[in-house]
N, C-alpha and C positions, 0 to 999 in steps of 0.2 A: 698569044697573050689572052688570058681568060677575061671575059666580059664580067663586069660587076653588076649584080642584081640589085643590091641595096646597101645602104650603110646603116649601121645601128650604133647606138650609144651603149656602152657597157660600164658598169661601176664595179670596181674591185676593192676589197677591204684594204684600207690604208692609202688608197689613191686620193689625191687632192681634188680631182675632178673626174668627170666622165671621160671615157676613152672612146674615140670614134673608130669603129671597125668596119671595114668594107668586106662584105661577104660575096663570094662568087655564086653564080647560079647553082641551085641544088644544095647549098649549105645553109643550115639554119642556126640561128643564135641560140645557145643553150643557157645563157645567163640573162638575157634581156627581160623575161617576164617579171622578175622580182626586183629589178633595178629601182623602180619608183619607191617601193616599200623600203628597200635598204637605205635609200637616200633619206627617208624620213625616220630611220631608226627603228623600224618595226620588225618584230620577230615573226617569221612566217610559219604557220602551222600547215604543213603540206597535207596532213590527213584531212583537215577540214576542206582544203582545196580539192583533194581527190574525191571527197564525198559530194561536193557540189558539182564537180565535173561528171561524176557517175550519174547523179540525179538528172542533170541536163542531157546526158546521152539518152536517157529513157524518153525524154521529151521528143527527140528526133528519131525514134525507132521507126524502121520500115522493114519490110520483108521479114517480119517476126523478131529478128535479133540483130539486125544491122543498124548502126547509128552513124550519122555524119560525124566525121572526126575533126571538125573545125575548132578544136580546143587546144589548150596549151600542150605542147609536145611532151614536156617533162611530166605533166600529170598523166597523159596517156601512157607514157613509158612506165610510170609507177603502177598504174592500174593493170598493165600487162604483167608486171613482175608479181603483182598480188594475185594473178590468175583470174581477173575479172573480165578481161577482154583479150582477144587474139592480138598478135603482134601488129601494132599500128604502122610499122615501117613498111608500107607497101604502096603501090601506085593507086590503089583503090581510094575513093573519096570517103569511104565509110569503113567502120571497124565492126567486127563481130563480137557480141557479148557472149560470155560463157553462161551456163545455166545459173551459176552462183551470181555472176554479174547482172543477169536479168532480174533475178530476185532482189538483190541489193539495190539495183538502180530504181526499181519501182518503189521500194520501201523508202529510199532516200528522197525520191521525188515527192512522195506523199508527205514525208516529214518536213522537208525544207520548203516546199513550194505550194502547198495547199492550205486552205483554211479549214478549221474543224467544222463539222456539220452542226447546224443550230440545234 
């Protein structure tokens, strides 16, 4: 019998309430990140989320192009599909940014998280 790592609540369209799901070790919830927003009737703009995640990856850069991947897995998967980072599905605790990913990450960090010079 598999040991359970954690339980998460998941919301599904049309459901009257949240559903409790028990996840075995090594399995990640793919629907948990947007549950709160969906409960409040918000439309999610994943491009804006991806831009913020990419900008924050620039903040955690080390070894020139590696960044800690402690971000939303779905966003990391989308950034990989866009060719901005290497495949995040590995045992490494960091992800490698591509040349385009590095350029865009710095640009987004400056745009989203810095104040204009006086």
